[in-house]
N, C-alpha and C positions, 0 to 999 in steps of 0.2 A: 442675439449676437452669435455669429458663427464660431466654430471651434476647430482649430488645427490640432492634429495629433502628432507627436505625443503631447499630452497636456496633463499637468500635475497641479491639483488644487487641494489645499488643506481646508477642511470644512469645520473641524473641531479639534481641540487638544484638551486632554485631561491628564493631570499630573497627580499621582497619589503618594502619600506617605503612609505606608502600611495600609490600614483599613480606611484612612481619611483622605478625602479629596481636597487638595490644597490649591488647585487651579482647574477651572473648567470654562472655557470660552469658545464662542463660535467665530469662525473666519468667513470671509466672503470673497467672491471674485473681485478682480480690480485692486484698488489701493486698500491696504490694511495697515493702520498705524498703531503701534504699541507705544504708549507714551507714559511718562512718569519722571519723577525727579531722578537725579544722578544717584547711583548705588541703591536703587529701589528694586532692581531685579529684571529690568528690561532685556539685558543681554542674556540672562539666564533663560528667558522664555524663547529667544531665537536659538539658543544652544540646544534646548530641549526639542524644538522643531527640527533642527539639523539631525540630532540623534535619533528622534522618533521616526524620521523618514529613511534612516539607514546609514547616517554618517557614523564614523568611528570616533567616539569621544570617551576619554577616560579621566580627564582633569575637570573637576567640577568646583563650583563655589561652595562655600560652607552651607548655604541654604539648600543648594541642589543636592548635596550629599545626604541631606535628611530625607530626601524623596526616594521612593523604592520603585516606581514604575511610571513610564510615560506612555500614553495611548493617543494616537493620532488617527482621526477619522479623515479619509481623503478620497478624492476621485482620481483614478488613474485611467486617463483617456476615456472618461465617462463611466468607468466601472467603480462602484463604491466598495471600499475596503476599510477595515480597521486594523491598524498596525500597533502592536504592543511590544515594548522592550523593558527589560529590567534595568534599572539605573545601577551602574556598577563602576568601580574604578579599574576593573580589569577590562582590557580592550577586547574587540571582536565578539561582542555579545550577540546571541541569536535573536530572532524576531518571530513573534507569534502572530498569525494573520487570520482574520475572519473575513469571509466574503460578504460584507454588508455594512450597514452603518452602525454607529456605536450603540445606539439604543437597543438594537437586536443583539449585538455582540455581547453586552453586559449580562444579557438574560440567557444567552446560548450556553449549552453544556460544553465542557472542555473537548468533547469528541468532535465538535464542529469547528474547532480551531486547529490550525496547522503550524507546526514549529519548523522554521528554516534556520539553518546555521549560517554564520557569517561567511564561511569559506566552503566552497563546493567540494564534493568528493565524488568517487566513482559511483556510489550508491545514492547520494542525495545531492539535490541542487541547492544553491545558496539563495538567500532571500534577494540578492541582487539579480540573479537569473529570473526569479519570480516577478520582481518589480519591473525589470526591463520587458519581460513578456507582456505584462498587463499594460504597460505604457506603449507597447509596440516600438521599443527601441531595439536595434540589433545588438547582439553581443559583440563586443570589440576585444580582440586579442592582439597583443604586441608581442614580438619575438623575445624582447628583453624583459618587459615588465609583466608579462602574463595577461590576465583578463582584467579589463576595466570594470570596476564595481560602481554601485550607486554612490558610494562614499566619494569616489574620485569625481563623479559628475557633480555632486552637491558642493564640493570644494570650489567649483567655478560659479556656482549659483548663489553662494553665501559670502558676502563681504563682511567679515567679522572685525571686531575691534583689535584683537591681539595679533593679527597677522601684519607683516610689514606693509606699510601704506602704499608702496610702489610696486607690489606684486599683485598679479590677477587672481591667482589661486589662493585659497586658505592655506596658511602655513603648514608644512608637514616636513619633518626631517627625513633626509635621504630620499628627496623627491627625484623623480626621473623626468628629464626633459622630453624624452620620447613619449612617455605616458601622458604628459600635459598636452603635447601636440596631438595625440590620439583623441583625447577628450575634447579639445577644442575643435578638431575636425568633425567629430561625431556630432556635436551640437550645431555645428554650421551646416549640417547636411551633406558633408563632403567625405563621408565614410561609407564604403560599400564592403559588407562582410565577404563578398565573393572575392575581392582583391586579395585579402589575407589568405583566404582558402586556396586561391589559385597560386599564390606564391609558395605556400606549403606544398601544394601538389607538384609545382615545378621543381622544387628542390628534391622531392621524393622521386620524381621521374628522372631527373638528372642522375641521382644516385643509382637507381635501378638500371638505367641505360648503361652506366659504367660497369655495373656487375654483369649484365647480359652480354655486353661486348667482350668482357674478359673471359667469360664462359665459352663464347663462340670462338674466340682466338685459341683457347686451350683445346676445344674439340677439333678444330680444323688442323691444329698442330698434330694431335694424335692421329687423326684419320689420314693425314698426309703421309704417315709412315707405313701404313698398311698396304699401299700400292693398289687399293681397290676403291673404286668410286662408289661409295655407299649411297644408294637411292632407294626409294620405296619400291620401285619396279624391280631393281636387282634383288632386294630382300624377298619380294613375292616370288620371283622365279626360282631363287635358291631354295626357299621353303618348299615349293611344289616339287623340286628335284629330290630333296631329302625325304619328304613324305612318300614319294614314289619308290625310293630305294628301301624305305622302311617296310612298305607293303610287300615288296618282293622278298625281303629278308624274312619277314614274318611267315609268309607262305611256305618258304623253304624250310624254316624251323619246324613248322607244323607237319610238313611231309616227313622230315627226318624223325620227329618224335613218333609219328604214327607207325613208322617201321620199327623203331626201337622199343616202344612200350607195348608189348603184348599184354602184359599184366599191368593195369593202371594203378594198383596199390602202391602207396609210398611206404617207405620204412618209418619207424616210430619217430625218429629224430626229425625227419622232414615234415611229418604230420604235425608234430608239436610246434616247429617253427612256423609252419603255415597258419595254424590256429592263432598263434600269438600275433602274427602279422595281420591277420583278418581282424582281430579284436582292435588292434591299434588303429587300423583304417576306419572301422566302425566308430571308435571313440572320437576321432577328429572330425568325422562326418557329423556326428551329433553336436559337437562344439561349434562347427561351422554353421549348422542350422540355427542354433540358439543365438549366435552372435549376429548372423544375417537378419534374423527376426528383430533383435534389439536395434540394429542399425536401421532397418527400414522403418520401424516404429519411430525412432528418433528423427529420421529424415522427414517423416510425415508431420511430426510435431514442429520442426523448423518451418516447413512450408505453411502450416496452419498459423503459426505464430507470426510469421512475415505478413500474412494477410490480416491478422488481428492488429498488428502495429500500424499497418497501412490504414486500416479503417479508423483507428484512434487518431492518426494524423489528419485524416480527412475530416473527422469530427471537429478537431481543433480549427481547421480552416473554416468549416461550416459555422462554428460558434462565433468566429470573428465576423462573418458575413451576417449572421443572425442579429447581432447587436445593431448593425447598420440598418437592416431591413425593419427590425422592430421600431427603431427610432423614426424611420421614414413613414411607416404605416400608422404607428400610434395605436389608439384604442380601436380594435376591430368591431365592426357593427354587423348584426345579422338582420336580414329582412324577414326571414322565416325561421321558426324554431327548428333546430337540427334534430329534435327528437320526434315531434308530432307534425311538422310541416305547417303548423298554424302561423298566420302572419303576426309579426310582433309590433307592438306599439312603438312608433318612432320617437315619441317624446320621452326623454329620460334625462336624468342628471348627468352632465358630462363628466362629473367627478367620480362616477361609479360605473361599473361594468354594464354594458348594454344588455347583457344576457342574464347574469345572476344577481345584478344590483349590488354586488359587493363594492366597497370603496376601491376606487382605481389607484393603484400604486405604480407610477411609471418606472420606479427604480427597482421593482421586484425582479423583473426579467434581467436587469443588469447585474443584480446581486447573484442570481442563479447562474448566469453565464460566467461571471468571475470565479465562482466556486467550482463550476464544472470544468473550466479551463485548467485550474490548478490540479484538480482531481485527475483529469485525463493526462496531464503532463506526468504526474507521478506514476500513473499506470504505464505510460510509454516507457519511462525510465526503468521501472521494475521489469517490464517485459523484455527490454533490450538486455538487461543483465542476465535474465533467465535464458534468453536466446544465445548469449555468449557462452553460457555453460553448456547449452545443447550442442553448440558448434564444437566446443572442445571435446564433448563426449563423442560426437560423431567422428572427429579425427582420431580419437583413441580407439573407437571401434573399427575404423578403417585399418589402422595399424594391426589390431588383433586379427582382422580377417586376412591381411597379407601374410602374417606370420603362420596362421593356421593353414592357409592354402599351401604354403611351402611345406609345412610338416605333413600335410595330407598327401601332396604329390610324392614326397619322399617315401612315405609308408605304402602308397599305392604301387610305386615302382618296385619296392621290396616284395610286395605280395605277388606282383606279376612274375618276378624272377623265380619266386618259390613255387608258383603254380606251374612253371614250365620244367622244373627239375624231375627227372625220371626217378623211379624208385631204385634203379640200379645205376652203376657208374656210367656216366655219359661218355659218349664216343667223342673223339677229337674234333670231328667235323661239326658236331652240335655246339662244342665249345667255341669253335671259330665263329659259327653263325651268331651265337649269343654275344660274343665280344664285338662282332660287327653291329649288332643291335645296340649295344651300349655306346659304341662309337657314334652311331647315327643319332642316338638320343642326346649325346653331348654336343654334336654338331647343331642339332636343332635348338638346344638350350643356348648355345653361343650365338646362334642366329637371332634368337629372341632378344638377347642382350643388345646385339647390334641394331635390331629393330627399334629398341627403346632409345638407343643413341640417335638413330635417324629421326625418330619422333621428337626427341628433345631438341635436336638440331633444328627441325622445322619450326617447332614451337618457339624456340629462342629467336629464330629469324623473324617470325611473325610478330613476336613481342617487341623486337627491336624496331621494326617498321611502325607498329602501333605507338611505341613510346616516342619515336621521332615525330610522328604526326601530332601526338598529344602535346609534346613540348612546343612545337610550333604554334598550336592553337592557344596554349596557355600564355606564351609570350605575347601573341597578338592581343589576347584578352586583357592581360595585365597592362600592356602599353595603352590600350584604349581606355581602361578603367582609370589609370593614373591621369591621363590627360583630362578625362571628364571630371574627375574629382578635383583636380587642381583648378580647373575652370570654375567649378561650383565654389570652391573655397575662396578664390579671389573675388568672385561676385558677392558672396556672403560677407566677406570682410569690408567690401565697399559699402554695403548696406549698413552694417554696424557702425562704420566710421561716420557715415552721414548722420546717424541718430546721435552719436556722441558729439559731433560737431554742433548739432542743434542745441544740445544742452549747454555746451561750452559758450556758444554765442548768447545764450539767455542768462548767463551768469551776471551778477552785478559787476560794475566796473572795478575789478579787484586785480585781475591778472591780465596784463596787456597781451601776453601770448595767446590767451583764450579769445580775446576780442578779435584779433586778426587772424586767427587760426584758419588754415586751408586744408590741412591734411592731418588725420589721425592714423597712426600706424601702430599695430600691436603684433606681438609674437607670443603664441601660447607656449612654445618650447622654451623661450628665453624668459617668460613670465613677466613681461614688460609691456608698457604702452608709451608711445611718444606723441607729441604734438609738434608737427613741422620740424622733426628731427630733434626736438628738445625733450628732455626727460627730467631736468632739474627745475623744480618750482618750489615755492614755499610749502610748508607742511600742510596748511589749510588747502591750498590749491591742489596738492597731490590727493588729498582726501576727496575733494570735488571731482577731480578727474577719475579716481577709482569708482566713485559712485556713478558718475556719468557713463563709465564703460559698462558696469554691471546693469544698469537700467537700459542703456542703449542697445545691449545685446538682446534684452528682453523685448524691447519695442520693435527692433528689427524682425524678431521672430513672430510678432503679432501681425506682421504685414506680408510675410512670405512663408507659405506652407511647406516649402522645401527644407526649412530649418528643422532639426531634430531637437532643438531646445525645448524643454518641457513647459515653456511659457510661465515659468515660476522663478521668483528671485527674492532673496532676503538681503537686506542692507542694514548695517549697524554702525555706519560711519558718517551719516549725513551731517553730523555736527562735531566730528572729531578734529584733533590737531588744531585747535584754536579757531574753528570756524565761528564767525560772529553771528549773532541771532538773525540779523536781516538777511545775511547771505544764505544761511541754512533754511530759513523760512521761504525765501525766493526759490531755492532748490526744491523744497517740498511742493510748492505751488506748481512748478514746472513738471514735476513728476505726476502730480494729480491731474493736470491738464492733459498730459499725454495718455494717462490711463483712461480718462473720459473719452478721448478721441479715438482710442484703439478700436479696431473693427472686428477683432477676434478676442475670445476669452483668454484671460491671463490672471496672474496673481502677483502682486508686488507687496512685500511685507517689509516695513522698516520701523526702527525704534528711534524715539527722540524725546528729549527733555524740554525742547523749545518748539512745540507744535505751532504751526501757523494758525491764527484764530479762525481763518476761513475754513480750515479742515477739521475744526472741533465739531464733528458731526457724526452721528451714529452710522452714516453711510460709509465713512472712512475709518473710524477708530475701532479698536478691539478692546473690550473690557473697560475698566475704570482707570483713571489717572492714579498711578501708584506713587506712594511716598515712602520715606524712610521709616515712617511709623506704620504704614500700611503697605507692605511690600506686595509684589505680584503674587508670590507664594503665601498663602494664608494658612499658617500652622495653628494649632489649638492654642499654643502659648504665643500670642502676638508679640512681635519684636518691639522693644521700646527704644 
């Protein structure tokens, strides 16, 4: 049977009470039935599954509160993992993750486990991010509700007993309609992360364009008062003129000094000032050299780290492709020994390696890939944090360089002035020439400031053009993506509706509206489902409708690979609200029939106290039939 990704399958769940295991059962693809008497702990098992997979749960039954840890072995889009969480009445508990099945996990040292918090931070990713990555689900962010978590996704995949029977999502106080809509669109395959990113970029570009336009208006206002058209060509011509005058002035100063200074010795005061100025220049030169060295080394580290991060990201992409290639190729066979080139015997046990004869484990490479992906993602996150620190350090070093260069120029100018002083009183003509030199220096400095303004003006103008072009591109991309996503969303809703209609039509003759129904409409944001514009039915029919929606969503995803539904569903209401035995058993048979006819892998888990006799089979059931004397959770002191 083929598999559409994302795909989530629970293969085993273990519940512990301190050192004692009180529940340990295997699950399988397709239909899984947890059965037992009322109040025997069936709902507790489904709640533990919800919690073990990342749901946030803090209210537990009395029996569940006696447990200390839940461990779920699962496949996340073909990657085997073991998830472990401490049972607590405090919300938002972290998750421990092992890249492999439970049997290896329970023997592995703690160093091979990784702990992920419930909520992401700047330095650590959450377990929702990790699970989304292994499932190949995009991260969804909404402007008002923040990041969508695995808890929010599971709320739509789990129809539990305690939530209102007419709501699609598992009940949660202070729920957000926008968040529900985002989750629904994500699972329908109608969410593209680039749309949200482009919307953020568009807002940022609009803000930046307003700032750039304001700065340009201010600059044009100031430049308009100067009466001079500042251009790069005018700046270059003016600089050449001033430099030419400086050269002439310097030559004339040298000629006058040559005539005035017959004796080159300076007086003691001038010599002391000159020595002090020389040491100051030397001091700033040494500091400039040291800071430039640090800056260059830091810049090289940034370039090297960028390449390292890029190589890690390439590895992540390659690991995803490796999983597909390994699955397609299977067990590689050699015709000749890679060591001695001798021809190998073609007959061998297909269950062992063709070369070394070790037992062949098809899941070994998947476990290694899952572990490597998580390890590389952590490396990328840590490298990016270090890179951010290097960039801040580079900015600080650039500021230091700018300050030191200014101090060095000031000290150098002072040294030049002192080096030109004669040992005797200078003549008036030399003073005029030196003042002229100072005036030219100030003119040149003023020109450099104007050059910076011209460069800023040109840069802002170019940035404005780039922003305008980027805004146009983003608006076009957003418009196209919205139209495409809406088209996909409407198509997915029609597919889900057809599956739900099929289950309604196969119901026993109990609800006339179901018998003649033609349209099923649902709204994730409103958290409601209607049949031919009608939403008020008997309590048992509403339970039937909610079950049909949850299952119909699943079965639609088994037929269309464009869904991002993880092909996983849990239902705990197949017999709620007064559902008579015949009706609930008929519903169970309809669910079983659709599971058997599905063409892609999936997992449907439901709990019942009235299992249809035809389904009392190991191929459908999970564990034993629990009773009030023998609950699902087996503690040392058996309940009476």
